[in-house]
C-alpha positions in Angstrom: 90.7 100.3 120.7 91.4 97.0 118.9 94.5 97.6 116.9 93.8 97.8 112.9 97.0 95.3 112.1 95.6 92.2 114.1 92.6 91.2 113.0 90.5 92.1 110.1 88.6 94.8 112.0 89.0 97.9 110.7 89.6 101.6 112.9 89.5 104.8 113.1 93.7 105.7 112.9 94.4 108.9 110.8 98.0 108.4 108.6 98.7 104.8 109.9 101.8 104.1 108.4 101.0 101.8 105.5 103.9 99.8 106.8 103.2 99.0 108.9 100.0 97.1 108.3 100.8 92.3 107.9 99.9 90.9 105.2 101.3 87.3 103.5 103.4 86.3 100.5 101.5 84.3 98.4 103.7 81.3 99.9 102.4 82.4 103.6 105.6 84.2 104.5 105.7 87.6 105.7 105.9 90.2 103.2 107.5 93.6 105.1 106.4 96.5 103.6 108.6 98.3 105.2 111.2 96.7 102.8 109.4 99.4 100.6 110.4 102.6 102.2 112.4 105.2 99.7 109.9 103.7 96.9 107.0 104.1 95.2 104.4 101.0 95.8 101.5 99.9 93.1 98.7 97.3 94.3 96.5 95.9 92.5 94.0 93.2 93.6 94.6 90.9 90.4 92.8 87.7 88.8 93.8 84.7 87.0 89.9 84.9 85.4 89.3 88.3 84.5 89.2 90.5 81.8 91.6 92.3 82.7 94.0 89.2 83.2 96.1 90.7 80.0 97.0 93.2 82.3 100.0 91.1 84.4 101.6 91.4 81.0 102.1 95.3 81.4 102.0 94.8 85.3 105.5 92.5 84.4 106.8 95.8 81.9 106.7 98.3 84.6 108.0 96.1 87.1 110.7 95.9 84.4 111.5 98.9 83.0 110.5 100.9 86.6 112.0 98.0 88.8 114.1 100.8 89.9 112.3 103.5 91.6 108.6 100.9 92.3 107.7 98.0 93.5 104.5 96.5 91.6 102.9 94.2 94.4 100.0 91.7 92.8 97.0 91.2 95.8 95.1 88.1 94.8 91.0 88.3 95.7 88.4 86.3 94.7 85.2 89.1 95.6 84.4 89.8 91.6 82.8 87.2 90.2 84.4 84.7 91.7 87.4 85.0 88.7 90.4 84.1 91.2 89.1 80.4 92.6 92.9 79.0 92.6 94.7 78.3 95.4 98.2 79.7 96.8 99.9 77.5 94.1 97.5 77.6 91.4 97.5 81.1 91.0 102.0 81.6 91.1 101.9 78.7 88.0 99.3 80.4 86.7 101.2 83.6 86.6 104.7 82.6 86.2 103.9 80.3 82.6 101.6 82.9 81.1 102.4 86.4 82.2 106.6 85.5 84.0 105.6 87.6 86.5 108.8 88.2 89.1 106.7 91.3 90.8 105.6 90.0 94.3 102.1 88.2 95.0 101.1 88.2 98.2 98.3 85.9 99.4 94.6 85.6 99.1 92.4 88.4 100.6 89.1 90.3 100.8 89.6 93.6 99.4 86.4 95.4 100.8 83.5 93.9 102.8 83.1 92.8 106.3 86.4 90.7 105.9 88.6 93.5 104.3 91.7 93.0 104.8 93.6 96.1 106.5 95.4 96.7 103.7 92.6 97.5 101.4 90.8 99.3 104.7 94.3 101.6 104.8 93.8 101.6 100.5 90.6 103.0 100.9 90.0 104.9 103.6 90.5 108.6 104.3 90.4 108.0 108.0 93.0 105.8 107.9 95.1 106.6 105.1 94.9 110.2 105.4 94.3 111.9 101.9 91.7 109.7 99.8 88.1 107.5 99.9 87.7 104.5 97.6 85.1 101.4 97.0 87.6 98.5 94.7 85.3 98.5 91.9 86.6 95.4 90.4 89.7 93.3 89.7 93.0 95.2 88.2 91.9 98.8 90.7 95.0 99.9 91.6 96.7 102.7 94.3 99.6 104.2 94.5 101.4 104.9 97.1 104.8 107.5 96.8 107.9 106.9 99.2 107.1 108.2 102.3 103.7 106.5 102.0 101.3 108.9 101.3 99.0 107.9 98.5 98.7 109.4 95.4 96.0 108.1 93.7 94.1 105.3 93.1 93.6 104.4 89.1 90.3 101.8 88.2 90.3 98.8 86.2 90.7 100.6 83.0 93.7 101.9 83.3 96.4 99.8 81.4 99.7 99.6 84.1 101.9 101.1 81.3 99.4 104.1 80.4 101.0 108.2 81.2 98.2 108.3 83.9 100.9 105.5 86.9 103.9 106.5 84.9 104.0 110.2 85.2 104.1 109.6 89.2 108.0 108.1 87.8 
């Protein structure tokens, strides 16, 4: 059986720990999701040229206001309207210059389709996360994981990061 965490091939592994998934930061260095055990994580597929791009401001606000209890992680993706065409350095520069982003940003990945990254296989498949099936509809869809690495819920793009739907969990 192929391992979910060594390739983009997903297999059904019920209740696989999210902390075992490998993903790189925007600068290419490995991120250890296990560093966030004991803290909630909000994963958001982000894009620089989207109608929802202004949510970077509220993602940063969420990071500043609730950073002791939640880790905000932006996940660049170019699968929706080619709205994240930039390189890693362009994405980083855009986020810092326009929104003062200090929260973590990962490498650019696919969040759906045949090259779906294992992180998004975990987030979207009940057979792996043990909780909810979903599909990523557009940029800025959000997934909330609890302190023990369990998927709590997902929120469509129209849900503002500072919405009570999200902050009630913090």
